[in-house]
N, C-alpha and C positions, 0 to 999 in steps of 0.2 A: 546287208542293207547299209546305205551310206549313213555316216554318223549324224548328218544334219537333216536326214529325210524326215518329213512330218509324220507323226503318228495319226492313226484314224481318229476322226472327230468323236466317235462314240466312246473313246477311252479317255477323253479329256479330263474327266474328274479323277483319274488315277495318275495323272502325270505330275511330275515335280514342277516347282516354280520355274526352273531353268527350261524344261521342255515346253511349258506353256508359253514362255516368252518367245521361244523359237517358232512355235506354232503361229503366234501373232505376226511375226515377220514373214512367215510363209504366206499367210493370208493376205498380207499387204502387197505381196508380189503377184497376186492373182490378176488376171486380166479384168478390165472393167466389166465385160460381159459376165464373167463368173461371179463377181461381186453383186451385180444387178440381179442375176438369177437367184442367188441366195436370199437377197433382200425380198424379192417377189415371192419366193417360196415361203419365207417366214411370215410375210403379210397374209398370204392365202391361208396358211395354217391358222393364224390368229383369227382371221375373219371367219373361217369355218367353225372354230370353237365358239366364237361369239354368236353366230347364227344358230348353232346347235343349242346353245343355252336359251336363246330367244324362242326357238321352236318348242323346246320342252316346256317353257313357261306358258306358252299359249295352248298347250294340250288341255283338253277337258276330259274328265273321267266319264262324262255323260255323252257328249257328242263332239266329234271333231269334224267341223264343216269342210275341212280340206280333204277329208276322206269320205265324203258323202256324194253319192250319185244323185242326179235329178232323174227320178223314176219315169219310165215310159208308161204312163197310166193307161194309154190306149192298149198297149200290149198286156198290161196287168188285167184289164177287163177281158180282152179276147182270150188270153191264155187261161184265165180262171173259167170262163164259159166253156172252153174246149175240154178242160179237165172234168167239169161238172157234167157236161153232156155225155162224154165217153163213159164216165162212171155210171151214169143212169142207164146207158145202153147195156152195160154189163151187170145191171141190177145191183149196183153198189151205191152206197150213200157216202158222200164225203162231208164230214163236219168241217167247220171253219178251220179248226186246228190242223186236220189232216190235209185240207186243201192248201193251207199255208206251208206245210211241210213239203208237199209235192212241188210247190212253186219254187221253194228254196233248192230242192234237189234238181229241178230242171235248170235253174240258173247256174248252179255249180257244174252240172254235166255239160252244159253248152259252153261255159267258160273254159273248162278243161279241154274240150274237144275242138272248139273253134275260136277261142280267144276273145269271146265277148259273152256277157250274160244275156238272157232273154228279156228280162224285165228291168234291169238296172235298178232294182229295189235295194234299199238299205235294210239290213237284218238286225234284229235284236234277239237276245236269248230269252226264252220262256221255259216254263216247266216242261212243256211238251216238245221243245226243240226250237230251232230258229224260225222266226216269223218276220215277214216283210212288213215294214212300216206302212208303205203305201197300200199294200194288199189288205192289211187289217183295218186301215182307215176306210177303205172302199167296201169292206165286208160289214161295216157297222151300219145299222139301219138309219142312223142320223146323217150319213154322209151326204153332202150337197153335190149332186151330180151335175147341176147346172154350172159348177165351177170348171168343168172340163167339156162343156158344150152339149151335155145330154139332158133331156127333159125328164127321164124316168130311169130308175135303177134297172140294170139288166138281170137282176135276180131278186128273189124275195128271201127273207131269213125266217125260218121256222125254228121254234125251240122244241126239240125232241129229247126227252129224258135229260133236261137241263143242258143240252148241247145245241149251239146254234148250227142250223143245217141250211146252207144256201140252196135254193132251187132256181135253176136257170129259166129266164123268161123268154129267151131267144137263143138262136144258134150263134156260134162265134163267127165273126167276120174274118174269113180266112185270108183276105188280102192283107191283114195286119200281121199274119204269122208266116214266117218262112218255112221251107221244108225242114231245115235243121232245127228251127224252133219246135216244130211238131215232133220231130224225132226225140228231142230232149224231153218234151212233155210226156210222150208215150212211155219213155223209159222210167220217168219219175212216177207216173201213175201206176205202172206195173209194180214198182217197189212198194208204194204206199198201200196198194190193195193186197199184196201178198204177205205183208207183215202185220201182226196184230199191234194193238196200241203200245204195249210194253216193249215189244221188239223194235218198233219204229222209234220209240223214245230213246232206247239204249243206243240204237244205230246213230241217231243224230247227235246224241250227247258225246259220242266219241269223235265227232268232227273237231279238228284242231282249232278252227276259228271259233266255234261255239264254246269249246272247253276254255280257251283263252279269255273270251268275253265273260264267261260265267265266273272264272277265278279272279280276273282283274277287276271286274265291276261288282263283284260280290253278289251275284244273283240275277234274278229276272229283270229284264229291261235294259241290260247292258248291251251296248252296240258291238256287233261283230266287226272286226277289222277286215275290210275287203281284200287286203293284201294276203290274208291268211286263208281265204276261201279256196283258191286254186290248189290242186294237189301239189303242183310245183310252183313255188313262190317266184313271182316275176313283178317286181315293183314298177319297173318301167312300163310294162303292159297295163297295169292297173292305173298308173298316172295318166296314160293316154286315154283309157276308158273313162276315167273321172272327168277329164277335160272334154271328151267327145259328148258325154251325157249332158254337159252344160251348154254346149254350143251347136249340137246337131239340130238340123231342121226337123220340125215336127209337122207332118202333113195334117191337114184338117180331117176331122172325123168323117168317115163315110159309112153309111148304114147299108 
């Protein structure tokens, strides 16, 4: 190597004063484009660090609105009705908790298989597993159905052995559910029916999004990070879905 050849920049802190002076001369000899490129790189790195700090400061342990979907409440309604009706046909009863678990499993299955959830619901950790925020609101007997254009609730809620038990009042509107939606719902229902309460609880508690929410939020009510729900993490896909949920056209309700 030539005597005056510059050393790598990463070893600058190990160089003698004489070598450092030589490096300054070499940098001065660079072309204008090289100096500009270095300056731009330094600026972008600094900006990235600053934005990262700002982003972390805006994070909430309870809810991060940047990572929240706008739920498809029409699909929440019709998907829940499909599950309740099919369970009844098989002489099975779905409590509100087991229905919520089935809806989470359907969302996850469809997301993994087709790159979008069925309901675009936001999930929180509960003792029994993940629960959809919109789904649990709509399964509450006090929910205002006129807020989404319906005059009456599509199900009644009975209390059986201290468990809320939704009873469908009508069949689902299949125009609201795609073939792949139904495929995911069928798969989720099969799992919920074939596992007892303890097996289902253990199965959902092993889900990485649930486990992270429970640990980070220290218990029930902690929001699941939608980026952790797919089997294979894909932040770009989730960002696109979050954006689409806020801007997609919602067709008027059809009975």
